[in-house]
C-alpha positions in Angstrom: 28.7 -61.4 84.5 31.0 -63.6 82.3 32.5 -62.5 79.1 29.9 -64.2 76.9 27.1 -62.4 78.8 28.9 -59.1 78.4 29.3 -59.6 74.6 25.6 -60.6 74.2 24.5 -57.5 76.2 26.7 -55.3 74.1 25.2 -56.8 70.9 21.6 -56.1 72.2 22.5 -52.5 73.1 24.0 -51.9 69.6 20.9 -53.5 68.0 18.5 -51.3 69.9 20.7 -48.2 69.1 20.7 -49.2 65.4 16.9 -49.7 65.3 16.3 -46.4 67.1 18.6 -44.5 64.7 16.8 -46.2 61.8 13.4 -45.1 63.0 14.6 -41.5 63.6 16.1 -41.2 60.2 12.9 -42.6 58.6 10.7 -40.2 60.5 8.2 -38.0 58.6 9.7 -34.9 60.3 12.3 -34.7 57.5 10.0 -35.8 54.7 10.7 -32.8 52.5 10.3 -33.3 48.8 13.5 -33.3 46.8 13.7 -31.0 43.9 16.1 -32.6 41.4 18.3 -30.5 39.2 16.6 -29.3 36.1 17.5 -31.1 32.8 17.8 -28.3 30.3 19.1 -29.0 26.8 17.9 -25.9 25.0 17.9 -22.2 26.0 16.3 -19.6 23.7 16.4 -15.8 24.1 13.9 -14.0 22.0 14.4 -10.2 21.5 11.7 -8.1 19.8 12.4 -4.5 18.9 13.5 -2.1 16.2 11.2 -3.8 13.7 12.9 -7.2 14.2 12.7 -10.4 16.1 16.0 -12.0 17.0 16.3 -15.5 18.4 19.4 -16.6 20.2 19.4 -20.4 20.7 21.7 -22.9 22.3 21.0 -26.6 22.0 23.1 -29.2 23.8 21.2 -32.4 23.2 23.9 -34.7 24.6 24.3 -32.8 27.8 27.7 -33.5 29.2 28.5 -35.7 26.2 31.3 -35.1 23.7 29.4 -32.7 21.4 29.5 -29.0 22.0 26.3 -27.0 22.1 25.0 -25.7 18.8 24.6 -21.9 19.3 22.8 -19.8 16.7 21.6 -16.2 16.3 18.8 -15.5 13.8 20.3 -12.0 13.0 22.2 -9.0 14.2 20.9 -6.5 16.7 20.4 -2.8 15.9 22.5 -0.3 17.8 21.0 1.7 20.7 17.6 0.0 20.3 15.1 -1.0 23.0 14.0 -4.7 22.9 11.6 -6.7 25.0 12.8 -10.1 25.7 11.9 -13.6 26.9 14.0 -16.6 27.8 12.7 -20.2 27.6 14.2 -23.5 28.7 13.5 -26.9 27.2 14.4 -30.5 27.9 14.5 -31.9 24.4 16.0 -35.2 25.7 12.3 -36.0 26.4 9.8 -36.9 23.7 7.9 -34.8 23.3 10.2 -32.0 24.5 9.4 -30.8 28.0 9.1 -27.0 28.4 10.8 -26.2 31.8 9.9 -22.5 31.6 6.5 -22.8 33.4 8.1 -24.8 36.2 10.8 -22.2 36.6 8.1 -19.5 36.7 6.1 -21.5 39.3 9.3 -22.0 41.4 10.3 -18.3 41.0 11.4 -18.0 44.6 14.1 -20.6 43.8 15.3 -19.4 40.4 16.8 -16.3 38.8 18.2 -15.7 35.3 21.3 -13.6 35.0 22.3 -11.7 31.8 26.0 -10.8 31.5 26.8 -9.0 28.3 30.3 -8.0 27.3 31.0 -4.4 28.3 29.3 -2.0 25.8 26.7 -4.4 24.5 23.9 -2.9 26.4 21.8 -3.2 29.6 19.2 -5.6 30.9 16.3 -4.8 33.2 14.0 -7.4 34.8 10.3 -7.1 34.1 9.0 -10.1 36.1 9.2 -11.0 39.7 8.5 -13.9 42.2 5.9 -13.7 45.0 8.4 -11.8 47.1 8.8 -9.1 44.5 12.3 -10.2 43.5 13.3 -10.8 39.9 13.1 -14.2 38.0 14.3 -13.0 34.6 12.1 -14.9 32.2 10.9 -11.6 30.8 13.1 -8.5 30.5 13.9 -5.3 28.7 17.2 -4.9 26.8 18.7 -1.7 25.4 21.5 -2.5 23.0 24.8 -0.6 23.0 26.8 0.9 20.2 27.9 -1.1 17.1 30.3 -3.9 18.1 30.7 -7.5 18.9 30.9 -9.6 22.0 29.2 -12.2 24.1 26.1 -12.5 26.1 26.2 -15.1 28.9 22.8 -16.3 30.2 22.8 -18.2 33.5 19.9 -19.8 35.3 20.6 -20.2 39.0 18.8 -22.5 41.4 18.4 -21.3 45.0 20.3 -18.0 44.6 20.4 -15.6 47.5 18.1 -13.0 46.0 18.5 -10.7 49.0 22.3 -10.5 48.6 23.9 -7.2 47.4 23.3 -6.4 43.8 21.4 -9.7 43.0 18.0 -8.0 42.4 19.7 -5.8 39.8 21.2 -8.8 38.0 24.7 -9.0 39.5 25.6 -12.7 39.7 28.7 -12.3 41.9 26.9 -12.6 45.3 24.1 -14.8 44.1 25.4 -18.2 45.2 23.1 -21.2 44.5 23.8 -23.7 41.8 23.8 -23.3 38.1 21.0 -25.1 36.2 22.0 -23.8 32.8 24.6 -21.5 31.4 25.1 -20.5 27.8 27.1 -18.0 25.9 25.8 -16.3 22.7 28.0 -14.3 20.3 26.4 -10.9 19.7 26.8 -8.6 16.8 25.4 -5.0 16.9 25.5 -3.2 13.6 
């Protein structure tokens, strides 16, 4: 076999290998739907208790743009008071605004909301769960602490390890996953 024949044979072998690789990579065996990252512009925590309704809202309509989120609280919390709570997620970059809360609920196995208050601001307890009995965090109970100020960080995680130590109790340290949304609200208890 001369040099030209060897080159032509090598080209044919490479072409067959490339076609085979292309067919394998296009196989339906790996045709798993891709769940794109959530687009969330607005996160609202609603607390009801002690004769009041408090809304904590964070709006970041330009996403990663130059403008900081607009964070508001409709009032101060009462000390040592039991509240029921909900958290909702919107994509207000769409018209009309897209409520992402129902999608997060439907994909409960893949999501968990974490509440991280400054020490002394109170405790959170989950009241909802996914189909495996692990928390989602769209509904919860909150008992405020003594009078004081601090921050409440609310984080929505996608694909957390809900079986990891402490995660079912709301500890984010071992949760892993990726962050779909994270906001920080200033809290005043008086």
